[in-house]
C-alpha positions in Angstrom: 123.7 95.6 99.4 123.4 92.6 101.4 120.4 91.7 103.8 119.5 88.4 105.4 116.9 86.3 103.6 114.6 85.4 106.5 110.7 85.2 107.2 108.4 88.0 106.3 106.0 87.2 108.9 107.2 90.1 111.3 106.7 93.0 108.9 103.7 91.4 107.0 101.8 90.6 110.2 102.3 94.2 111.7 101.4 95.9 108.4 98.4 93.8 107.9 97.2 94.4 111.5 97.4 98.0 111.0 95.5 98.1 107.6 92.8 96.0 109.2 92.5 98.6 111.8 91.9 101.5 109.4 89.4 100.1 107.1 91.4 97.3 104.9 91.7 97.7 101.1 89.0 100.3 100.0 89.6 100.9 96.2 92.1 98.1 96.1 94.2 97.5 92.9 93.8 94.3 90.7 97.0 95.0 88.8 99.2 92.5 90.9 96.5 90.1 90.9 95.8 90.3 87.0 99.2 88.9 86.6 99.0 85.9 89.0 98.6 83.5 86.0 102.4 84.1 85.7 102.9 83.0 89.3 105.3 80.2 90.3 103.6 78.5 93.4 105.8 77.3 96.1 105.3 76.2 99.7 106.0 79.1 102.1 108.2 76.6 104.1 110.6 75.9 101.2 110.9 79.5 99.8 113.5 82.2 101.0 112.6 85.8 100.4 114.9 88.9 100.6 113.0 90.4 103.5 113.9 91.4 107.0 111.7 91.2 110.1 110.0 94.2 111.4 112.4 94.0 114.2 115.5 94.2 112.2 114.0 96.8 110.0 113.3 99.3 112.9 116.2 98.9 115.0 118.1 102.0 113.7 115.5 104.8 114.5 112.5 105.7 116.5 111.2 108.1 113.8 112.4 110.6 111.2 115.7 112.4 111.9 115.7 116.0 111.5 114.7 117.3 108.0 117.5 118.4 105.7 120.1 116.3 107.1 120.7 114.8 103.8 121.1 111.3 105.4 119.0 108.2 104.1 118.1 107.7 107.5 116.0 110.9 107.2 113.4 108.9 105.5 113.7 105.5 107.4 110.4 104.0 108.7 106.9 103.2 107.9 104.3 105.0 105.7 100.8 104.2 104.9 98.8 105.3 101.8 96.7 108.4 102.9 93.2 107.6 101.4 92.8 104.1 103.0 93.4 102.0 99.9 95.5 99.7 102.3 99.1 100.1 101.1 101.9 100.4 103.4 105.7 100.8 102.9 108.8 100.6 105.0 112.1 102.3 103.9 115.4 101.0 105.5 119.0 101.8 105.0 121.1 98.9 104.1 124.2 100.6 105.9 126.0 100.7 102.7 126.1 104.6 101.3 122.8 105.5 99.8 121.6 101.8 99.4 118.1 101.2 100.5 115.9 98.3 100.9 112.0 98.9 100.6 109.4 96.6 101.4 105.5 97.3 100.7 102.4 95.4 101.7 98.8 95.4 100.5 96.0 93.3 101.8 93.2 92.4 99.1 90.3 92.0 101.5 88.0 90.5 98.6 90.4 87.6 98.0 92.1 87.5 101.4 95.5 87.7 99.4 98.4 89.7 101.0 100.9 91.2 98.4 104.5 92.1 99.3 106.9 94.0 97.1 110.7 93.7 97.6 112.8 96.6 96.2 116.6 97.0 96.4 117.9 100.3 95.0 119.7 103.5 96.3 118.3 107.0 97.1 119.5 110.0 95.0 118.0 113.5 95.4 115.2 112.2 97.3 114.2 109.7 94.6 114.3 105.9 94.6 114.4 104.5 91.0 114.2 100.7 90.7 114.0 97.8 88.4 113.4 94.0 89.3 111.2 94.5 92.1 109.7 91.2 93.4 106.0 90.8 94.0 104.8 87.8 96.0 101.6 86.8 97.6 100.7 85.2 100.9 97.5 83.1 101.1 96.2 80.6 103.3 96.6 77.1 102.5 95.3 74.1 104.7 97.7 71.7 102.9 100.6 73.4 104.0 102.4 72.8 107.4 102.4 76.6 108.2 98.9 77.2 106.7 100.3 79.7 104.3 101.4 79.6 100.8 103.9 82.0 99.1 103.6 82.7 95.3 105.7 84.7 93.1 103.7 86.9 90.9 106.6 88.7 89.1 110.2 89.8 89.3 110.4 92.7 86.9 108.7 95.5 88.7 109.9 99.0 87.7 109.1 102.2 89.2 109.9 105.4 91.3 109.5 106.2 95.0 110.0 110.0 95.6 110.0 111.9 98.8 107.9 115.0 98.2 109.0 118.4 100.1 106.3 117.8 102.7 107.8 114.6 103.6 105.4 112.2 102.0 106.0 109.3 99.8 104.9 109.3 96.3 105.1 105.7 94.7 104.6 105.0 91.0 104.8 101.6 89.5 102.8 100.5 86.3 102.0 97.2 87.9 100.7 98.6 91.3 97.4 100.4 91.7 96.6 100.2 88.1 99.7 102.3 87.3 98.3 105.3 89.5 100.7 107.1 92.0 99.9 106.5 95.5 101.0 108.9 98.2 101.9 107.6 101.5 102.5 109.5 104.7 104.6 108.9 107.9 102.7 106.4 110.0 103.5 107.2 113.7 101.4 104.5 115.1 102.9 101.8 112.7 106.4 103.0 113.5 105.6 102.9 117.2 104.4 99.2 116.8 107.6 98.2 115.0 109.7 99.9 117.4 108.0 98.0 120.4 108.6 94.9 118.3 112.2 95.5 117.9 112.7 96.5 121.5 111.1 93.3 122.8 113.2 91.2 120.3 110.1 89.8 118.7 110.6 88.4 115.0 
């Protein structure tokens, strides 16, 4: 698996915008924040993260392919948590077999902190099992040239992302949402936004 290490602002900005429009982070988790004392703080301008821009992530498809195709492309795209907790998730094929890259986002409205998870794994039998997921945060920082600081919270996230029979995504990770499973559903509006960004070449 190999993806370019470039700015996260593309996908983060779009997902954050969408979440803000649907009520923010009601019922938000504190699990990621509770581990912030382990964070290694680095200025955003000096740290590379294994994330793609929204434009790169969405160039492959305009939506789900036909169900039952057996291809990882069947599940590519953006999903949002169904009860308005503020989580969004993007599944992308790396182009190498069943290997996938997953990025998830969450905006903590109370602390104005944006959480991002990077997950590299493979999909087998409609399930993505992973270890070593990286959780980072983005916060405003007036001392930074970009006005944003990125902090690594942890690098040992472990969990599963399962595709249910109705096409929804069930995400379970002991460090996310207090360990309780999240159900995310295909978000056509968000996918359309990402497609528009991809088609215009915006990063």
